[in-house]
Every structure is written in structure tokens, then in C-alpha cells.
N, C-alpha and C positions, 0 to 999 in steps of 0.2 A: 504493500500500500504506500509506504514512504517512498519507495523507488519510483512508483508511478507519479507521485506528487512532484518529485524532483524533476522528472522528465517533462511533466506538464509545465512546470515553472520555467524550465530552460526553453521550451518551445515558445511560450508566451513572450519571454525576454527577447529571443531572437526576432520574433515577429515585430515587436515594438521597436527594436533597433532598426530593422529594415524599413519600417514605415516612417520613422523619424528621418532617416537618411534620404528618403525619397522626396521629402518636403524641400521646396525651393524657396529661398528668401530673396527679396529684392528691396532696394532702397526706394521708398515711395517718393522721395524728392527728385531723384535722378532716373528712376526706373531701372537702375543697373542691377543685374542678377548677382547675388553674393553667395559664395560658398563658404560658410563659417568654418568648415573643416580645414580649409586651406589658409585660414587666418592664423596669425601668431599673436601671442599675448605677452605683455611685460609682466614679469614675476612680481614686481612691486605694485604697479598700479592696476594690473589686470585689464588694461585697455586693449581691445581687439581692433585690428585694422586690416584693410584689404592689402595684401602684399603686392598686388599689381599696380594699384593706384596710390597706395600710401594713405588712403582716406580712413579716418577713424570711424569705427562702426559701433553704434549702440544697439545691441541685440534686441533691447526692449522696444525700439522704435521701428524694427523691421516688419515688413508685411509677409505673412506666410501664404504661399499659394501651392497648390498641388501640381504635379506634372501634367495632369489633364488640362488644368487651367492655363498653364504655361504653353502647352501645345495649341490651345485655343487662341491665345494671343498671337501666335505666329501665323495663323490661318484666317484671322478675321478680316472682314471687309466692311464697307460702309453699310451693307445690307444687315449686318449684325447690330447696328446702332439703333437706339430708340429714336423716337421723333425729336425729342429734346436734344439728344446727343448729335443727331444729324444736323440740326440747326447750328449747334456750336461748331461742328466740323466744317460746315459750309462757310461759316463766318471767318474761320481761321485758316481754311485751306488756301494754299498758294497756287496760282495759275500762271501760265506763261503765254504771252502773245507776241507775235512778230509783226513789226511795222517798219516800213522804210528800210528793209534789209537789216534791221536790228531787233533784238528781242528784249523784252522787259517783263518783269513779274508784277502781279497784282493780287489783291484780295478783294472779295466782294461781300460787303456787309449785308446788302440786300439787292433787289433787282434794279434799284435806282442809284445806288452809290457804290463805287469801287475805289480802292486806294492803290495808286501806282507805286511800285517798288523798283528802284534802280538796280542795275546789275550788282554793284558793290554791296548795297544793302541786302540784296537777296542772299548773297553768300555769307554775310554776317548772321542773318536770321537763321539760316540753315546750318550754321556751325562750321563755316569754312573761312575764317578771317584771313588766312593767307591767300586764298583765291580772291577775296574782296580787294586786297591790295593790287593784285594783278589786273583785276577788272578796272580799277581806278587808273592804273598806268596805261592800259589800252585806251581808255576813254580820253585821257589827256593827249596821247599820241595821235589818236584819230582826229581830235579837234585841231591839233597843230597842223596835220597834213591837209585837212580839208580847208583850213584858212589860207594856207600857202597856195593851194590849188586854185581857190577862188580868185585870189589876187593875181596869180599868173594868167588865169583865163581872161580877166578884165584887161590886163596890160596887153596880152597878145591880140585880143579882139580890137583894141584901140589901134594897134599898129597896123592891122590888116584893113581896117575901115578908113584910115587916113589916106586920102587920095594923093597927098603930097609925097608919100613914101614910095620908094621904088619897089621893084619885084623882090629884091633881096630882103629888104626890111619886112615886106609882107610875108615872105617865107619864114623869116625868124619869128614873126608874130604868130604864124600858124603853129610853129613848133612849140612856142611858149604856151599857146592856148590848149593844145591837145597832148603833146608829148610829156610836158612837165606834170600834169595831173596823173597821167598813166604811170610815170616813174614814181610819183609820191604814193600811189596806191600799192605798187609793188613793194616799195620800201616799208610801208605800214605792215603788210602781210609777212614780211621777213622779220620785222622787229617786234611784233606783238607777242604777248605771252600766250602760251597754249594752256588748255585745260579750263577755259572759262567761256567756251562757245555754247551755242544752243544745245548741241548734243550732250555736252557735259552737264549743263544746267538741268536738262530733262531727267537725267539719271539721278541727280541729287534730289530733284523735286519729287520723284516717285518714292524715294526712301523717306523723305521728310513727311509727305502726306500719309504714308502708311504708318509711320511712327506716331503721327498725330492721332490716328484712329486708336492705336494701342493705348496711348496715354489717356485718352478720353474714357475708355472702358476701364482702365486701371484705377480711375478715380473712385469707382464703386468699391474698391478693395481697401481704400485708405480708412 
């Protein structure tokens, strides 16, 4: 009888240990998944921290979620949101529009009002400050090249339209009007920073909006 009782207690203990280890913890402020088994503690202060980020962890403030819920977070979409959650998602969702061969981002508060977001601000909001600096540099470079191109076109057109100028001067004016802007365009494409184009922004946008859905749903677990 005692032997059976001991075996039963061992089985219950193993089951409880396995169930506890299957629980996943995440920081409700950052949404970061934390494995407390991999954390280390100071023998004096008993403070636990994440060895990957160095962030101090307070186990009492962590949210516990089961593996099934964690799997649900990875596979959710906007159809899994409630009506109230969908409204919040649509108000904070970022969209991209292309106009005049340039892209910009925007949010839509409602059908009547939308807020435009510059390329540099887009990368800051989505968590890529280094790309924001590159986008600013590209914008400054583009403005400089366009300004020089417009001035050269005006000068060249004036030289061609002046009847007092000879054929040679008119030819020079033609070169200034058309060849200089083409050279400036090529120069811009050679010097501009990579990784901040429309294709790159759309990849970042897809991840940002998907994370936005997850964060809205996780609010119910706080």
C-alpha cells in the first residue's frame, strides 16, 4: 500500500513539473517571451534577469499563457478580433500609398480623416531608427539633385530660346536642359542608401500590422 502511494506521488510530481515547464511567460509591457529557466539570479539580491537582453525580470508581474494560446497568437488575423478590437486596429494600422513615383505611409482615423507619415517617421514608428536616418539622407539628396536639375533646365531653355545665340550656344543649352538632369538622376541612384525602398517598407509594414493584431489581443491577458 505504501509502495503504491509513493509511486502515485512520484507520478503526480512529474506531471506537475511537466505542466509547469510547458507554461510560457511573456512581459506584458514589451510582449517579449521569457524563459525563466534560462535566467540567472544574484545570490545576494535574488534578482532575475533575461541573459539575452540584460533586462531585469519581476516574476510576479509576468503574464502566464499556455502553449495553445501562444500558438494562437502566431496564427491570428484580423478576423479573430472583436468589433471593438477591429476599430482600434483600423485606427492604428499603417498603410502605404505611392504618389508621384514616391511612397509614403498613413493612418486612417476614420473615412474622413487620415494622417500622413513621412518615410523617416515610418521607420521610426516601426522600430527601425537606422533606416529612418537613411531615408532622411535620401530625401535630402533627392531634393538637392532635383533643385540643381530644375535650375539647369531653366538656364538651358533660356539659351536655346534666345535668338541672338548661335547654333553652338543652342546646342550647349540643349545639353544643359536634358543631359544634366539625366546625369543628376543617375548620380542620385548611385549614391542613395539601399534598404528603404517601397519593397523594403512593405515587408516591414506587414510585420508591424501583424504584431499590432497580436498586441491588441494580448491586452485581454494583462
